[in-house]
N, C-alpha and C positions, 0 to 999 in steps of 0.2 A: 504493501499499501505506500501510496506516496504521502512523504512528510512535507508538507507547506509550509515551509520557512516563509516563500515571499509568495505574491499572488501568480497564481499559473496563468498561462496564457494558451491558448489555441495554436499549434506549430504552424499554420497556416491558413489561409480565408477557404480553402477547400474544406479543413475541418470545421471552422466556424460556420461557414454557409449548409454545410450537409447537417450539422450540429440544429441550428437554427430550422433549419427547415422537419428535423425531425422532430422539433418540439411542435412546430406550425402543425404539422400532416399527423393527425390524430384520429380521435373518433368524431370530431366535430366535422370534419372533412367527409366522413364515411356514412354517417348515419342521419346527417341532418343536411349537409347541402344538396343532395339528390332530392329528398324529400321536399325544400322550399322551392327548388328550381320545378319541381313537377307540379306543386300548388301555385305557383306564382308567375304561371304564364310560361313556363321553360324559357326561349329565348331573352323574353323581356327579363325574368330575373339574373339571367347570365349577361346581358349589357350593362343592366345596372350595376351589378358585382363587380364587373371588372374595371367599371369608371370609378367606383367607389374604392377598389384596391389600388388604383393610380392616384388618388387625392387623398381619400381619409386613410384608407389604410397604412398607404407610404409616410404620411405626417406622423401617425403614432408610430409604427414600427421606425422609422429614422429617430424621430425623439428618444424613444426609449435605449436604443442600442447606443445613440450618440450619448446619453446622460452616464450609462454604463462605463463607456471609455474613457469619459471625461473625468469621472471620478473615482474609478477604479473602486468601485464599492457595490455591493448589492442593493436591491430596494430598500432594505430597512434602514439603511443608513446614506443612502445615494442621495435621496431628498433633500436630507437636512444638511448633508454637504456641499449643494448647490446654493440654499438659503436656510438657515439655524431655522426660522420659524416654520418651516414646513415638515418637522420631521413626522408630524403626526400622519402626513400622507403616506410616508414608507411605512408606518407600522400597519396601515391599513393594506397596503400592496403585499405585507408579508402575511398577513393573514389569509388572503385569498388562496395561494398555494397550498396554505396548512389544511385549509378548509376542503380544498379539491383533493387532493393526494389519497386519502381513503376512500372515497367512492371511487376515485378514479380507478385505483388499485382493486377494487372489490369489483367493479365491471370486467377489467382485467381478467379475475377467474373466470368469468362468464365466458369470456373470449378464449381462454384455455379448454374450459370443458367441452365448447363446440368444436376446437379445433382437435381435439382428443377423439369426439364421437366420429368425426368424419374419418380420421387417420385410422381409425378400426373397423372402418365400413359400414359404421352404425347409422350414417346421415339420414335414414328412411325415419329412424326413431322420432330425431329431432323435429321433424314435420308434423308429428302428430299434435293433434290440439290439446293446450295444455302442457305441454312438454316445459316449455320454458318457466310456467308459474308454477309447475311442480318442482320445476329444479330451485328457484331462487326462494322459494317457501321451504326448502329443506333445513336442516339445519348445519351437518357434517361436511357436505362436498363444498358449499359456497364458501364456509370459513377454509377449509384445506386449500382450496384453489386461490382464494385471495391472499392466504399466508404465502403460497409460490410465488404468487405475482409480485407480491411487496418485496419478499425476499429476493428475487431478480433484479428489481430496480434497486433496492438497497445496495447489492451485490455491486452494480454499475458505479454508485456514488463514492463508497468506500474505495474502489482504485483511483477516482481522483479523476480531474479534466482529461489528461491526455491519455492515460491508459485507461480511463474508464469510458467516460462520453464521447471525447473525439473519435476513439477506436471502434466503439460502438457504433457510432454514426456512418462510419465510411465503411462498414462492412453490410449494415442493414437497409441505408438509405438507397443504393443501388438495388439490390435485391427486392426490395419493397416496390421501386419504380418498374423493375420489371415484371412483377405478378400483377401490378396495376394494368400495365399495357397489357398484356396477355390475356387477361381477364375482360378487358374493355372489347379487344380483338373480339374475342368467343362469343360474348354477348351480342354481336353485331350479325352473327351467321346463324342466330337462333331462329326458329319457327314454331308456330303450334296452329292446330285447329281444334278449336272447342266444339263442344256439344250440339252446338247448334250450326255447325259447317262454318264457322269464322274463320279466317286465318289470319293471326297476328305474326309480324317479323320484328326482329329486333332493328332492322332499319326504319320498320316505322317508327317504334319508340324511340330512336335517335331523333326523328323528326319531332317529336313530341318536346322531346326535351332541347332542341336548337331554335327550332322556329318559334317565333313570340307569336302568342297568343292575344289578341287584344280585345276578345270578345268579353263584352260586358266591363270592360277597360273605363274606369273612371278615375278622376283626381282622388278620391279617397284609396281607392284601391291601388293605385300607382303609388301613394303614401306608405301604404301598408308595406309593397315589394321594397321599398327603399328602407324602411325599417328592418325588414328581414333580412334584406342584403347585408345592411350595416351592422346588424346584429350579429351574422353569420362570421364577419371579419372579425370579432373577436374571438371566436374560435379558430379561425382558418391560419390567425396569423400570432396566437398566441401573445396578444398584446394584452396591457391594462392588468396583468397577474406578477408581474416581476421579473418573469421569465427570462425576456430580451435585454433588460435593464442587467441581470446577471451576466448572462453570456456576451453582452456588448462590453462587459468589464473585463473580461478574458480576452480580448481581443488587441493586438499589437498597436502601437501607437502609430507606426507607419504603415498599417494595411489600408486598402481604400475602401471607406464605408459605401461609397456611393455603388462601386460596381459589386460591392457584397450585399446591399440591401436590395438593388434590382434583381440578382440572382435568388435571394430568398422570395422575394415576390413571384418571380417567373414559375419557380419550383413550387410553390405553395399552389398558386392557382392552376399551375397544370394539373397536379394532382386531383385537386378538388373538381375541376373541369372532369379529369377521367373517373373519378368516382361515380359521377351522374352518369357516364356511358357505360361505367361497369353494372349499373344497378338497374335505371329506368329501362333500358331495352329488355332486359331481362325479366322485372317484373311486369311490365306491359305484355310481353307475348305470353306469359303463363298466368296472367293475372288480371288482364286488361287495366283500364285507365283507375278502376277501383283500388286495386291493389296496390297503386302508387300514393295513397293516403296515409299509409303508416309512417310515421317518422321515430328515431330515437330508439330504445330497445325493443320496438317492436318491429321496425323494419329489418334488423339485421338478427334476431332471434327467433322471430315468428314468420314473418313474412319471406325472408328471404330462403329458409330452408325449406318451404313449401315448394319455391320455385326450384331448387336444387333437386327437390325429389320429382319435380314434373321431367326432368333431364334424363331419367333413367342412370344407368351406371354411370356418365360423365358427369352426372351430378355430383354425385360422391367425391371423385378428383377434384372438381372446380371447386367444392365445398372446404377440401383440405386446402387448395391453394389459398382461396379468399381469407378463411381464418388465420393462416398463417402469415397473410399480409396484416391483416389487421392486429395479430398479436404484435407483429413488429412495429406498426404505426403507435399503438396502445404503450407499447414500452419504452420508446424512444421520447413520446410527449410525458409518461410518469416520471423517466430520469430528469427530465427538465423541470419538472413542478418539484420535486423532491430538492433539486440543486438549487433552485431558487430559496427555500428554506435554509437547507445547510450553510450556503454562502453568506444567508443573512447572519445565522446565529455566529459563524467565524468572524464576521467583520464586526459583528458589534459588541460581543464578548469574548474575541480573541480566543476562541477554543480552536482545538485540533480539529481535522475534517472527522476522526472518528468519532470524537466525543459529541460533534456538532450533527453526524449522521446518526449516531445512536439515540440521542434526543427525539428527532424527528421521527425515527422510527418507531420509537416507544407511544409517542403522539400519533402516529398516524395505525399503529394495531389497535390501540387501545379505541379509536373511534371508526376503525374500518370494521372491527367487529360489531360494534354498533349498528354500521349499515347493513353488514349479512344478516345480522337477526332482526331488521328492521322490516321483515316481510313475515316474520313469524312471532318470536317471543315480544318485539318492541312493537308491532304493528298498531299502526294508526292512520288515520284519515283527517288530515289537516288543510283545510282550504287557504287558499292564497289569495292574495289580490287581485291576481291575473283571471282568476275565476277557475283554475286547477285545485286538485287535491294533491296531497303531497304525504309520502312516509320520509323515513330520515333521511334517504339519498335525494329524494326529489327536493326536500326542505334546504339541506347542503348545498343541492347545485343552483336553488332558486337565491340564495343568499349571496352566493359567490358570484355567478354569472348575471344575474338580473339587477342587484343593488350595489355590490362593492366594486366590481369593475367597470360600472359606467363611472360612480363616484371617484375612484382614481383616474379615469382616463379623464375627466372633466378637469380635474385637480391639476393633473400634468399639463392639462393644456392651458389653464390659467396660470401655473407657476413658469410655464415657456415663453408662453404669450406676452404676460404683462409684467411678470415679476422679474424673472433674470435674462428676459426679452430672446425674442427668436434667434438674433446674432451669436448666442453662446453656443448655440446647435450648431449653426451653419458655420461658424468658426472650428468647431471639434469637426466637422466633416470635410473643411476644406485645409484643416492643417498640415495634410501630405501634400499637400499642391494642387488636388484636385478640383475641379470647379464641381459646386452643387449643381444637377439639374434640378430644374422645377422649384427653383428658390423662391419667385415672387409667389407661386402657388401656394409653397409650406407657408410662409408667414401668413398669409391670407386664412389657411387652412386652421392654422393651430391659433390665431388669434380670435377669429370670428366664426368660422362656417363650422369648425369641428366640436366646438363648444356647446354650440346650441344645439346642433344634431344627438351630439350626446344626451342632452337634457331632455330633447324629446323623446330620446329613446328609453331614457331613465323612467320618466313619467308614464310612457305607455308600459314599463314594465311592473311598473307599481298600480296599473289597473287604471290609471289616470285619464 
């Protein structure tokens, strides 16, 4: 294990880009992006998302990475180093990954379960009604698999930045991209004829995904698409949860931030787009447009197993590849979430990596066990402000993603836009001699547009 007497740095820009992309490419890309695209008019959602990624997403991503490199601190202490009066924002930013890691590892355990089911040739059982609900409401398996996923995540963190995070990303991210492309191409070759003699194909499903649907489009509907796409960017880019500040703090001072950030944007958007190509054509072919209404766990653990079962023998093979890909994506993201907390504890309290990792491991273990038991022993239904009902996992997800993340993003924009000024970030990007592209856009976004959009998103998440 690394003895960190000084702050580690990524050995090169490739390691940083793959690590950051590995954090960004996670469950949010795979089970949320395709659903939103299908629900929000296909190509309309894609167009809005891409525009936002190049403006809104670019602003938040650039800001956080630059803050990390400038301060050489993780989120808990970075904000206070920019301005001592803003230390509280760092506390909130650090709290977010503390909340997310336990339930993310619980879901990681679910992914392991389905990967093993398909690997052993029993994929047909996963397609049975009630299989997923029966699994998560059990006691032993969800806990054991959660512990296995958490242990794998912690092992990578214990190994440190270079031998752990960077090495993992360099291995898993290229494999993950190959898996995504293979499944996406396969999805386009599918066809099926239902009991009414109607034939549906993967190419038709791709058309639903890519071609904008303006039917019934109103200003209110477009506003919904806009907010959905903006909310998705939080998941897709791993912003407003301290991760990119942490990874930015590991970047060499002579690295070209402009190029690296562009590469992260491209990689993440490409995988998010291909996630839709993987899923929407397959679901449309075997389940029609009704099948595309599922989101979250329902899409990955209920709808897709039914789709794989309709493919026959080849469906089991695709199931193995698909859940291996999801497992890789979940692991790289979980590692980044845990690293944000561990790095914060190291910076704030001057702990060794081992001590900081053990503390976070204990916190995640206790909270994760509560999440696993939230579907049986600790089961409850709590109404949320947005109209949904929640168990422990849903409550943690709502608190982190719908309340704390928008607050951190709004605070970051105000701090950079109006307190330390955008010039602080621009100078950090340009200190290697490269000219920052989209400079004027950045200033307008961070000072005016992004805070307003984030405030609206926050109010919407509260049901206002």
